[in-house]
N, C-alpha and C positions, 0 to 999 in steps of 0.2 A: 504494500500500500504506500502511496506517495505521502511524504511528510507534509504536514501543515506548516507553512513558513512562519517563523518567529515564535514557534511553540517553545516555551521555557524549558520543559522537560527534555525535548529533543536537543535543544542547544546545549543544555547541561550535559547530556550523555555524550554529545560530540566533543565538548571541551574535556570531558573525563578521559577520552582517548589520549589527548595531549598530556593530561596529568599522568597517565600510565607510562607512555613511552619516552617522555623526556628524561626519565631516570637513566635510561641508556645514554642519552646525549651528555648528561652531566657526569656520571661516574665512569663510563667506559671511554668516551671521547675526550672528556675535559679534565678530569681530576685524578682519581685513584689509579685507573689503568695506565695512563701515560707515565705517571710517576713510578709505578711498579715496573712497567716495561723497561724504562730507562735504567732503573736500579739493577734489575736482574741481568740485563744484557751488557751492562758496563762493569759489573762486579767481577774483579779479577780477569778482565777481558781487555787487553791492550788494543786501542783503536776502536773499541766498541763495535767490532765486526760480528755479524751473525750469519749462520748458514740456513738457507731456506731452499728446499728441493735441490740441494747440491750446489747452489750458487752463494757467493759471499757478498754481503751488503753492509753498509754502515747501518747501525741499529735503527736510527730515526728515519733514514731513507727508506728502509724496508717497510716500516709501519706506514709511512706515507704512501708508498707504492701499493701496498695491500689494500689500504683504504681507497685509493684512487681506482684500483682495479674493480673493487666491489661496486663503486658508483658507475664505472663504465659498463658493467654487466647490467645494471639497472637501466642505463641509457638505451641499451640494445633491446631489452625484453619488454620494458614497460609500454612503449607505444602499441605493441601488439596486445598486451594484457588489458590495457585500459580500454582499447577499442572493442575487444571481445567482451569485456565486462559490461559495457554499455549496450552492445549488440544483443547480449543475452540477459542483461539485467542482473549480473552477478557481482556487483560492486562490493557488497559486504563480504561475500565469500572470499574474494581475493585479498581483502583487507585482513581477514582472519588467517588465511594461509601464510601471508608474509609475517604477521605478528607472531604466530606459532614458531615459524622458522627462526625469527630473530630472538625471541625470548629463550627458546631452548638452546640455541647456540651460545647465547650470553651466559646462561646457567652452566653450560659445559666448560666455560672458561675458568670455572673453579679449579680445574685440573691444570691450569697454566703454570708450567715450570720449564726449565731449560731442557729437561728430559722429554717433555711433550711439546717442544717448541713448534714444530711444523704443524701438528694437529691443532694446537691452540691458535696459531695464526690463521689457519683456515676457518676456525670457529669465529675468530675476530672478524674476518671478512664476511662470513655468512650472517652474523649478527647485524652488520652494517646493511647488507642487502635486505634483510627482513625489516629493519627500521625504515629504510628509504621506501621500500615497496608499500608497506602499510600506510605510510604518510601520504603517498600519492592518492590513494583511494579516500583517505580521510579528508584531504584538501578538496577533493571533487564534490564533497557533500555541501560545501559552503553555499553555493548558489541554490541548492536544493532545499536548505533549511532556513535561509534568511532572505528577506527582501533586499533590494538594492540599497535602500537607505540605511539598513541595519548591518550590512556586511562588514564595514570597518570595525564597528563595535564588537560584533560576534567574532571576527578574526582575532582581534586584540584579546578577547576573553579566552579564546583557545590558548594563546601564548601565555597569558597570565596564569591560567590553570597549569600549563606545562611547567612554567618556571617554579610555581609554588610546589607542585608535586615533586619536582626534582630536588628542591631544597629539603623537603621532608626526608626523602630517601638518602640524600647526602649526609644529613645530620645523623640518621640512623647508622649509616656505614661509618661515619666519623667516630662514633662511640667505640666501635670495634678496633678501628685503625689506631686511635690515640691511646687506648688502654687494653691491648690484647691480653696482657697477663691477668687482668680481672676475670677474663673468661677462659683462662687456661689454654690460650692458643699463642702461636708465634706471630711475628709481624707479617710474614708472607702469607700465612693462612688467613689473617685478618683482612688483608687486601683481597685475596681470592674469594673469601666469604662475601665480600661486597658484590662481586660479579654474580654470585648465586642469588643474593637478595634482589638485585636489579631484575634478573630473569623472572623471579617469582612475582615481584611487584608489577612488572610489565604486563604479563599475561593475565594476572589476577584482576587488575582494574580495567583491562581492556574488555572484559566480559560485560561491563555496563554498556559500552558502546555497541558491542555485538548484539546485546539483547534489545536495546531501545531504538537504535537507528533503523530507518527503513531499509529494506533489502535493495531497493533500486528497481527501476522499471526497464524492461526491454525496449530498445529503440523501436519506434513505430516503423512499420514497413515490412517488406518480405524477408523471411528467414529461410529462403530456399537453399542458401549456400551453407557450407560447413563453417564452423566458427572461425577458422583461420582465414578463409577467403572473405567471410563477412567482416571479420575484424579489420583486415587490410582495406576493404572497401570503405568502411566507416571512417578509418583514419585518413584515407585519401580525400573523402568528402570534407572532413573538418579542415584539413590542410588547405584546400581550395578556398574555404570560407575565411580562414585566418588571413590569407593573402588579400582578401577583399575588404578587410577591416583596417583602415589606416592607423588608428591609434594602437590597436593590439599588435599590428605588424611592426610598429616602431618601438613599442614598449619592450618586446622580447629581447632585441639586441642590447638595449640599455641594461635590462635586468641581468642578462648574461654577463656582461663585463663587470658590473659592480658586485655581482654574486661571486665571481672568481675570487675577489678580495675578501668579501665578508665571510664566506663559508670556509675558505682556507685558513684565515686567521683564527677562527673559532676552533678549528680542528687541530691546529698545530701550536696553539698558545701554551698549553701545558708542557709540551715537549720543549718549547723554547725556554720556559722558566726553569725546567729541571736541568736542561743541558747547558744552556748559555749562561744562566745566572746562578746555577748550582743551588736552587731553592729547594728546601726540604718539602716532603709530601704534605705536611700539615699546612705550610704557608700557601701552597698551591691550592689546596682545598678551600682555604679561607678566601683566597682571591676569587676563585670561581663562584663560591657562594655569594660573595659581594656583587659580582657581575650579575648573577641571577636575580638577586634582590633588587638591584638598581634597574634591571631590565623590565621588571614588573611595572615600575614607575614610568620608565621610558615608553613602554607600549601603551599605557593609559594616556600619557601626555600626547603621544603621536596621534592617537585616535581623535583627541579633542582638537588638535591643531589642523588635522586634515579636514575636519568639518568646517573649519573657519577659512583656511587658505587653499584648500584643494590638495588632492593626493600627490600630484606630480611635483608641485612646488615644494611641498614638505619633503618628499623623497630626495629631490635635488639638494636641499639643505642638509639632510642627513648624510648623503653620500659625500658631500663636500667636507663634512666633519670627519668621515671615514678616511678621506684622502690625507687629512692632517695627522690623524692617529697613526696610519700606516707608515707615513714618512718619519714620524717621531720614534717608531719602534727601533729603527736602525741605531738610534743614539741611547736607548735604554741601557743603563749600566748597572743598576742595582734594584733591589726588591722594592724600595720606596717609589722609584719611578714607575716600576711595573704596576704597583698598586694604583698610582694616579691614572695611568693609562687604562687600567681595568675599570675604573669608575666611569670614564667617558665611554668606553666600549659598551658597558652595560646600558647606559642611557640610550645609545643609538642602535644596539643590537636588536632588542625586542621591537623597536619601532620600524626598522627597515624590513624585518621579516613579516610582521603582521600587515604592514601597509602595502608591501609588494603583493602579498596574496590577495588582499581585498581589492587592490587596484586592477589586477588581472581579472578578478571575478567580475568587476564592473564593466570591463571591456568586452566580456562575453555577451552575445545576443541573449535577450531575455526569453524565458519560457522555452528552453530547448531541453530535450531529454538526455543528450549525450554529453553531460558535463564532464564525465571522466575522460573522454577523448580530448576535450578542450584542455582539461587540466594536465593531460599527459604532455602537452607541449610546454606548459609551465614547468612541470616537474623535470622533464627531459632537459629543458634549458638550464634549470638549476643544477641538476646532477652533472650535466656536461661541463658546466662552469667549475664544479668541484673537481672533476677529472682533470681539466686543464690546469686548475690552480694547484692541485696536489702534485701532479707530475712535474709541473714547472718548478714548484717549490723544491721538490726532491731532487730534480736534475741540477738546479743551481747549487744546492747544498753539496751534492756529490762532486761538483766541479771545484767549488771554493772551500768546502768544509766549514762554511759560515752560514748559519741560519739567518743572520742579519742581512746578508746579500739577497737571500730569497725574499725576505720581507720587503726590501726596497723594490724588488722587481714587481711585487704585487701592486704597488702604488700606481703603476702604469695602467693597470686594469681599472682601478678606481677612477682615474682621470678620464679614461675613455667612457666609462659608464656615466660620469657626470656630464660630459659633452653631449652624449646621446639623450640624456634626460632633459637637458636644456632645449635640445632640438624638438623633443616630444612636447614640451610646454608650448612652443611656437605653433606646432602642428595642431595641438589641442585647441588653442585659441582660434586658429583659422577654421577648424571644423565647426566650432560653436558659432562663429560668426556667420558661416554659410547656412547653418541650421536655423539661426534666428532670422536671416533674410528670407529663407524659404517659408518660414512660418508667417 
């Protein structure tokens, strides 16, 4: 059954999916796992070199490449899956499948030691695929559950729930990491126990969304073809429509370039703190917690500002701030400077993510059944930006052995994204002028 738009219970259930899976983003991508990974791969290991399927890599370069490969796999398979999901009306089913894969792989990382290194890195990659895959179908619900005038606020609510949920899990894991002897366990077991906690939290709270969100409707029209043929046909139709929408067509390239910077910084920040600044795990956890708390405020402020000034203008301002942050990272030399940068990152992180999603949603034609196919372009653009960002970051580090050089390289992507957003603002004004004259 189709969801009634702006229904409070449906929106709450949708936001609870963010509450569930952002624990992975916090603990695995941002805090405990990066610190644990750097610690065990550098311990008594000159040059911090690791072996993966018979090849030698710098430890942080390998983790960056594995993460990048997982996002590349998502880029390849999701256009097919999302179009099939819309074609057959199985949006929720695919969200469930990816969530199960991600949460179980995350829980399996409890066994992550140097003796199980290859297996554990595969689980790390699969958890990332599960997280990204589930999020695609989650995002595609936004235009289905909220009217156009409510999408900024609902999108921000999802991120706020996600940040809040991740903070709760992080504090829970923090208890074990800071005082493992209280529970009769060692430091490494405390870190690995966090991975298990995240896996259980992730799948446990996801059941709220699984139970309350609508299944999704099959796309109207003939179903004479098999799902793969039908999926490609639907995807081709949406691609033709995207090319005919001037604002959507211009937004996607801008989104791609600034997302290269945003997403890569978020994924490598903890590695940077642990490796370049030699920060202990406890400090990294506090910094990421600070970012998440400030991000809640940032997402709420951005939603208010977008209502007053418009989405694209606010986005351009936020990306301009990101340009300054990324450039300053090259000169960060101590933990205090890293803390200061973290506060600013937190303010603009939630804003740029929630506003990007709702802006794209607004550019989609109203009252269409194939929202997952449209959102596949959004998510593929985002995931492709992460692939480009991670592989570029890892490649520069492998050449120079300096993560600072990689961070400086990312600033070029922010600059290009800002230029394209400014161009979008001009195009948007021209379209509105034309529409007012026609009226």
